[in-house]
VMD Tcl script that draws the C-alpha trace (Angstrom):
set ca {
  {10.00 -2.79 1.73}
  {7.49 -5.33 0.42}
  {4.04 -4.75 1.90}
  {1.71 -7.54 2.99}
  {-0.07 -7.26 -0.38}
  {3.16 -7.46 -2.39}
  {3.42 -3.77 -3.21}
  {6.98 -2.48 -3.08}
  {6.57 0.48 -0.73}
  {9.87 1.98 -1.87}
  {8.29 2.50 -5.31}
  {5.10 4.13 -3.97}
  {4.74 7.86 -4.68}
  {3.46 8.51 -1.14}
  {6.43 6.73 0.41}
  {8.96 8.46 -1.85}
  {7.51 11.92 -1.18}
  {7.42 11.26 2.56}
  {11.01 9.99 2.60}
  {12.11 13.11 0.71}
  {9.99 15.36 2.97}
  {8.49 16.74 -0.25}
  {5.19 18.37 0.72}
  {4.65 19.63 -2.84}
  {4.77 16.07 -4.17}
  {2.38 14.94 -1.42}
  {0.03 17.81 -2.32}
  {0.05 16.76 -5.98}
  {-0.55 13.17 -4.96}
  {-3.45 14.25 -2.73}
  {-4.98 16.07 -5.70}
  {-4.50 13.12 -8.07}
  {-5.69 10.41 -5.68}
  {-8.57 12.63 -4.55}
  {-9.80 12.91 -8.13}
  {-9.61 9.14 -8.62}
  {-11.52 8.46 -5.40}
  {-13.79 11.51 -5.63}
  {-12.54 12.52 -2.18}
  {-10.43 15.25 -0.66}
  {-7.09 14.38 0.92}
  {-4.54 16.57 2.61}
  {-0.86 16.06 1.88}
  {-0.38 15.06 5.53}
  {-3.00 12.31 5.16}
  {-0.91 10.66 2.44}
  {2.42 10.75 4.29}
  {3.60 7.16 4.72}
  {6.64 5.32 6.01}
  {5.66 2.02 4.40}
  {3.35 -0.84 5.29}
  {5.47 -2.13 8.16}
  {5.95 1.28 9.80}
  {3.86 3.16 12.33}
  {3.37 6.10 9.94}
  {0.71 5.08 7.42}
  {-1.27 7.02 4.85}
  {-5.08 6.92 4.87}
  {-5.15 3.97 2.45}
  {-2.66 1.75 4.23}
  {-4.08 2.64 7.63}
  {-7.43 1.03 6.76}
  {-6.07 -1.83 4.63}
  {-7.83 -5.13 5.41}
  {-4.94 -7.12 3.90}
  {-2.45 -5.43 6.21}
  {-4.65 -6.03 9.25}
  {-5.09 -9.69 8.33}
  {-1.35 -10.17 7.87}
  {-0.61 -8.51 11.19}
  {-3.28 -10.58 12.95}
  {-1.76 -13.77 11.55}
  {1.77 -12.58 12.39}
  {2.97 -12.84 8.79}
  {5.59 -10.65 7.15}
  {3.65 -10.72 3.86}
  {0.73 -12.63 2.34}
  {3.31 -14.97 0.79}
  {3.69 -16.50 4.27}
  {0.00 -17.40 4.47}
  {-1.49 -20.82 3.80}
  {-4.51 -19.06 2.23}
  {-2.42 -17.22 -0.39}
  {-3.96 -16.01 -2.80}
  {-7.22 -15.26 -0.97}
  {-10.29 -13.24 -1.98}
  {-9.32 -10.40 0.38}
  {-5.96 -10.00 -1.38}
  {-7.48 -10.22 -4.85}
  {-10.11 -7.61 -3.92}
  {-7.35 -5.29 -2.71}
  {-5.42 -5.71 -5.94}
  {-8.56 -4.95 -8.01}
  {-9.07 -1.66 -6.13}
  {-5.74 -0.17 -7.20}
  {-5.71 2.73 -9.65}
  {-1.98 3.19 -10.14}
  {-0.07 0.25 -8.72}
  {0.42 -2.97 -10.64}
  {-1.23 -5.97 -9.03}
  {0.73 -8.18 -11.41}
  {4.00 -6.82 -10.04}
  {2.72 -7.19 -6.47}
  {1.78 -10.82 -7.12}
  {5.16 -11.46 -8.71}
  {6.87 -9.96 -5.63}
  {4.92 -12.32 -3.37}
  {5.40 -15.34 -5.62}
  {9.17 -14.81 -5.44}
  {8.96 -14.86 -1.64}
  {7.18 -18.24 -1.45}
}
mol new
graphics top color blue
foreach p $ca { graphics top sphere $p radius 0.5 }
foreach p [lrange $ca 0 end-1] q [lrange $ca 1 end] { graphics top cylinder $p $q radius 0.2 }
display resetview
């Protein structure tokens, strides 16, 4: 369940709520993430089956790191000769709740 960026999708609140079919948890997450981003999200917009699935939340759906990894046919950024690139570092810097240090450690272990 390691995403291209190194995030462990199985530990993501959106993934866990989706897997549990917990719309109340997704609604709370939509409220919390909406406040952080000064945006409005619906619970349905945050439903996610993980980075390597076809069901992505609004964040993962537009993720430049994910698109790059898919375009290069990599399983994760750890497979890339350009690891760690500016695109990946910019993604990590944008996170409000996830730990980029943990994501990097996940990828480093895969190299």
